[in-house]
C-alpha positions in Angstrom: -3.4 11.3 66.7 -0.6 13.0 68.8 1.5 15.7 67.3 4.5 17.8 68.5 4.8 21.2 66.8 8.0 23.2 67.2 9.9 26.0 65.5 10.5 29.7 65.3 7.4 30.7 63.3 4.3 30.1 65.5 2.3 32.6 63.4 2.3 30.0 60.6 1.5 27.3 63.0 -1.8 28.8 64.3 -3.9 28.4 61.2 -2.6 24.8 60.8 -3.5 24.0 64.4 -7.1 25.3 63.7 -7.2 23.1 60.6 -5.9 20.0 62.4 -8.5 20.4 65.1 -11.2 20.8 62.4 -10.1 17.6 60.7 -9.7 15.6 63.9 -11.3 17.0 67.0 -9.6 14.3 69.1 -6.0 15.4 68.0 -3.6 15.9 70.8 -1.1 18.7 70.2 2.0 19.5 72.2 4.3 22.6 71.6 8.1 22.7 72.1 9.3 26.3 72.0 10.7 29.3 73.9 8.9 30.7 76.9 11.2 33.7 77.0 12.7 35.4 74.0 15.9 36.7 75.2 18.4 36.3 78.0 17.2 38.2 81.1 13.7 38.6 79.9 11.1 37.7 82.6 8.0 38.2 80.5 6.6 35.3 78.5 6.9 35.4 74.6 3.8 36.0 72.4 4.4 32.4 71.3 3.9 31.1 74.8 0.9 33.3 75.4 -1.0 32.4 72.2 -0.2 28.7 72.3 -1.1 28.2 75.9 -4.3 30.2 75.4 -5.4 27.4 73.1 -5.0 24.9 75.9 -1.9 23.3 74.3 0.7 22.0 76.6 3.9 24.0 76.2 7.4 22.7 76.8 10.2 25.2 77.2 13.3 24.2 75.2 16.8 25.5 76.1 18.3 25.0 72.7 21.5 26.7 71.6 22.1 28.7 68.4 25.2 27.9 66.3 24.9 30.5 63.5 27.0 33.7 64.1 27.5 33.0 67.8 30.7 32.6 69.8 28.9 32.6 73.1 30.2 29.5 75.0 27.1 29.5 77.1 24.8 29.3 74.1 26.9 26.8 72.3 26.7 24.5 75.4 22.9 24.6 75.1 23.1 22.6 71.8 23.5 19.2 73.5 21.2 20.3 76.2 18.5 21.0 73.6 18.9 17.5 72.2 18.7 15.8 75.5 15.6 17.9 76.4 14.1 16.9 73.1 14.6 13.2 73.7 12.9 13.7 77.1 9.9 15.6 75.7 9.4 13.2 72.8 9.5 10.1 75.2 7.0 11.9 77.5 4.4 12.8 74.8 4.9 9.9 72.4 3.9 11.7 69.3 2.9 10.1 65.9 4.6 12.9 64.0 6.6 16.1 64.5 5.7 19.2 62.6 8.5 21.8 62.4 8.2 25.5 61.5 11.9 26.0 61.1 14.5 27.9 63.1 17.3 26.6 65.3 14.8 25.6 68.0 13.4 22.9 65.7 16.7 21.2 64.9 17.2 19.2 68.1 13.6 18.2 68.2 13.6 16.8 64.7 17.0 15.1 65.2 15.8 13.4 68.4 12.6 12.4 66.7 14.6 10.8 63.8 16.7 8.8 66.4 13.6 7.6 68.1 11.7 6.7 64.9 9.2 9.5 64.9 8.6 10.9 61.4 8.8 14.7 60.8 7.6 17.3 58.4 9.0 20.8 58.1 7.6 24.0 56.7 10.0 26.6 55.3 8.6 30.1 55.4 11.5 32.1 53.9 12.6 32.6 50.3 16.2 31.8 51.3 16.4 28.6 53.4 18.2 29.0 56.7 20.9 26.7 58.2 18.4 25.0 60.5 16.0 23.9 57.8 18.8 22.8 55.5 20.0 20.5 58.4 16.5 19.4 59.2 16.0 18.4 55.5 18.2 15.3 55.9 15.9 14.0 58.7 12.3 14.8 57.6 9.9 13.0 55.3 8.6 16.1 53.6 9.7 19.7 53.1 6.8 22.1 52.6 7.8 25.4 51.0 6.1 28.7 51.0 7.8 30.2 47.9 8.6 28.2 44.8 12.1 30.0 44.7 13.2 28.1 47.8 12.8 24.6 46.3 16.5 24.8 45.0 17.8 24.5 48.6 16.3 21.1 49.3 16.2 17.5 47.9 13.7 17.6 45.0 11.9 14.4 46.0 11.0 15.7 49.4 9.7 19.1 48.3 6.0 20.2 48.1 4.9 23.7 47.4 2.1 24.6 49.8 2.4 28.4 50.3 2.4 30.2 53.6 -0.6 29.9 56.0 -2.1 33.1 57.1 -4.6 33.9 59.9 -8.1 34.5 58.6 -8.3 37.4 61.2 -6.1 39.7 59.1 -8.8 40.0 56.4 -11.6 41.1 58.7 -12.2 44.0 61.0 -13.7 42.6 64.1 -12.9 45.6 66.5 -13.3 49.3 66.8 -10.2 50.0 68.8 -8.2 52.3 66.5 -10.6 55.0 65.5 -9.6 58.7 65.4 -11.8 61.6 64.3 -8.9 63.9 63.4 -8.9 63.2 59.7 -5.2 62.0 59.8 -3.9 58.9 58.1 -3.0 56.0 60.3 0.3 54.2 60.4 0.8 50.7 62.0 4.3 50.2 63.4 5.3 46.8 64.7 8.3 46.1 66.7 7.8 42.4 66.2 6.9 39.6 68.6 10.1 40.0 70.5 9.7 43.8 70.7 12.7 45.3 68.8 14.3 47.8 71.3 15.9 49.7 68.3 12.5 50.3 66.6 10.8 51.1 69.9 13.5 53.6 70.8 13.2 55.4 67.4 9.4 55.5 67.8 9.7 57.1 71.2 12.2 59.7 70.0 10.1 60.6 66.9 6.6 60.3 68.5 5.9 63.9 68.7 6.9 64.6 65.0 4.8 61.6 63.8 1.7 62.6 65.7 1.8 66.0 64.1 0.6 64.4 60.8 -0.7 60.9 61.4 -2.2 58.5 64.0 0.1 55.7 65.2 -0.9 52.1 66.1 2.3 50.9 67.8 3.0 47.2 68.8 6.0 47.4 71.2 6.4 43.9 72.6 6.9 43.3 76.3 10.6 42.9 77.3 11.0 43.1 81.0 14.6 44.6 80.8 13.9 47.5 78.4 10.4 48.3 79.5 9.7 50.0 76.1 6.0 50.0 76.5 6.1 52.0 79.7 8.6 54.5 78.3 6.6 55.0 75.1 3.4 55.5 77.2 5.2 58.1 79.3 6.5 59.9 76.3 2.9 60.0 74.8 1.7 61.6 78.0 4.2 64.4 77.6 3.5 65.1 73.9 -0.2 64.6 73.8 -1.2 68.1 74.6 1.0 69.3 71.8 -0.3 67.1 68.9 -3.5 66.2 67.1 -2.6 62.7 66.2 -3.4 59.8 68.5 -1.2 56.9 69.7 -2.8 53.5 70.1 -0.2 51.5 72.1 -0.2 47.8 72.5 2.3 45.3 73.8 0.9 42.8 71.3 -1.9 43.1 68.8 -3.9 39.9 69.2 -6.2 38.2 66.8 -9.3 40.3 67.9 -7.6 43.5 66.8 -5.0 42.6 64.2 -7.5 42.8 61.3 -8.4 46.4 62.2 -4.7 47.3 62.8 -3.7 46.2 59.4 -6.8 47.3 57.4 -7.3 50.6 58.9 -3.7 51.6 58.5 -2.6 53.5 55.4 0.9 52.1 55.7 2.7 49.5 57.8 6.2 49.8 59.3 7.7 46.5 60.3 10.5 44.1 60.1 10.6 41.8 57.0 10.2 38.3 58.3 8.4 35.8 56.1 5.1 35.9 57.8 5.1 39.7 57.9 5.7 40.1 54.3 3.2 37.4 53.3 0.4 39.3 55.3 1.4 42.6 53.7 1.4 41.0 50.3 -2.0 39.4 50.9 -3.5 42.7 51.9 -1.8 44.7 49.1 -0.6 47.1 51.8 2.1 49.9 51.3 4.9 49.3 53.8 8.2 50.5 55.1 10.4 47.6 56.0 13.3 47.6 58.4 15.1 44.3 57.9 17.0 42.7 60.8 20.6 42.8 59.5 22.0 39.8 61.4 19.6 37.0 60.5 21.0 34.0 58.6 21.6 34.3 54.9 20.4 37.9 54.9 16.9 36.6 54.6 15.1 39.6 55.8 16.8 41.8 53.3 15.9 39.3 50.5 12.3 39.3 51.7 12.2 43.2 51.8 13.8 43.4 48.3 11.2 41.0 47.0 8.4 43.0 48.3 10.0 46.2 46.9 10.2 44.6 43.5 6.5 43.9 43.7 5.8 47.6 44.1 4.7 47.7 47.8 7.8 48.5 49.9 10.3 51.1 50.9 13.4 49.8 52.8 15.0 51.6 55.7 18.5 50.2 56.6 18.7 49.7 60.4 22.2 51.1 60.4 20.8 54.4 59.0 17.7 54.4 61.2 17.2 57.7 63.0 14.1 59.5 64.0 14.4 61.9 61.2 14.8 59.1 58.7 11.7 57.3 60.0 9.6 60.5 60.0 10.7 61.5 56.6 10.0 58.2 55.0 6.6 57.9 56.7 5.6 61.3 55.5 6.9 60.6 51.9 5.1 57.3 51.7 1.8 58.8 52.9 2.1 61.7 50.4 2.6 59.2 47.6 0.2 56.3 48.5 -1.0 56.0 44.9 2.5 54.8 43.7 2.3 51.6 45.8 0.5 48.9 43.7 1.1 45.3 43.5 2.9 44.7 40.1 2.7 40.9 40.0 -0.7 39.5 40.8 0.7 35.9 40.4 2.6 36.4 43.7 -0.8 36.0 45.4 -1.1 32.5 44.2 -0.5 31.0 47.6 -3.8 32.5 48.8 -5.7 30.2 46.4 -4.2 26.8 47.4 -5.2 26.8 51.1 -1.8 26.4 52.7 -3.0 25.4 56.2 -5.2 22.6 54.8 -2.3 21.2 52.6 0.0 21.3 55.6 -2.6 19.6 57.9 -3.3 16.9 55.2 0.5 16.0 54.9 0.8 15.7 58.7 -2.3 13.5 58.9 -1.1 11.3 56.0 2.4 10.7 57.6 0.9 10.0 61.0 -1.3 7.3 59.2 1.8 5.8 57.5 3.6 5.4 60.8 0.6 3.4 62.2 
């Protein structure tokens, strides 16, 4: 069995890849994605690093984004992405394409449809984006993470499977983030692309934060901004003045992610679908900073959902300042008892084994083709 996997949510794909290999050790998997996250970035994405570490061939796709863009160069990449997709599909000859949404997946699924290769897509978000709405016309099955998103797709194609999570988030396998100062610990994530805005605010508020808490900070690794090095240098300046400890990482990999999430008293992060699912699964108090420009305001919708469940505070990026971050972290730490999951039924996706359900659909469709 040969499978192409593509899309913008590789975190959801990793548990599915593990399940596919468990069910069929001879499976051949190929990945079509982004090697670099932004224009001018010379450092590989977390997606590229984690996928290639599994020995999976990685094909870099120069796809263009249509939503909210008037950049002629990016628009010209739309047909280029389709042409590349035809080439990669002809080269790998897959039995099925598994998409994890995002504009990157659209040309791959479209080219597969023209070439007679069946596709399955998985929707991670509550509010379906343009890419998956477009893809829905060309796929066999649409697998959804949240029951609320069923209304965006043709009913006969929809299957509720939940969102697959890494088993590593539930286990502490490392001892990397231990401090003996008695302070609470805050995990701050700038996301896999390394939000420069969040990193800059963390750098400017670092001394204030480390006066009352320890910070685990995941900065990303953008070659243009060099936020990791700047924050590291800032810590060297403030370290003699504070009792709190900074644990700085470009990325928190699977060997440490369980400790980072479970040892933290609160999490500060964006509000992408996978992030909120992990926070929800761990019943973890959080401060969410939604990306304001994503399609259909999905990150704000995700954040509001988690707030309604009783776990989240929301910081508007437009009002994000060092003082705002420090004050919200301090207030949340002082009121941890108020953050409790109100709706236990929201954890239903943990019981239905999403990774296995997705793997089964992919295997069944590949058998139908043969």
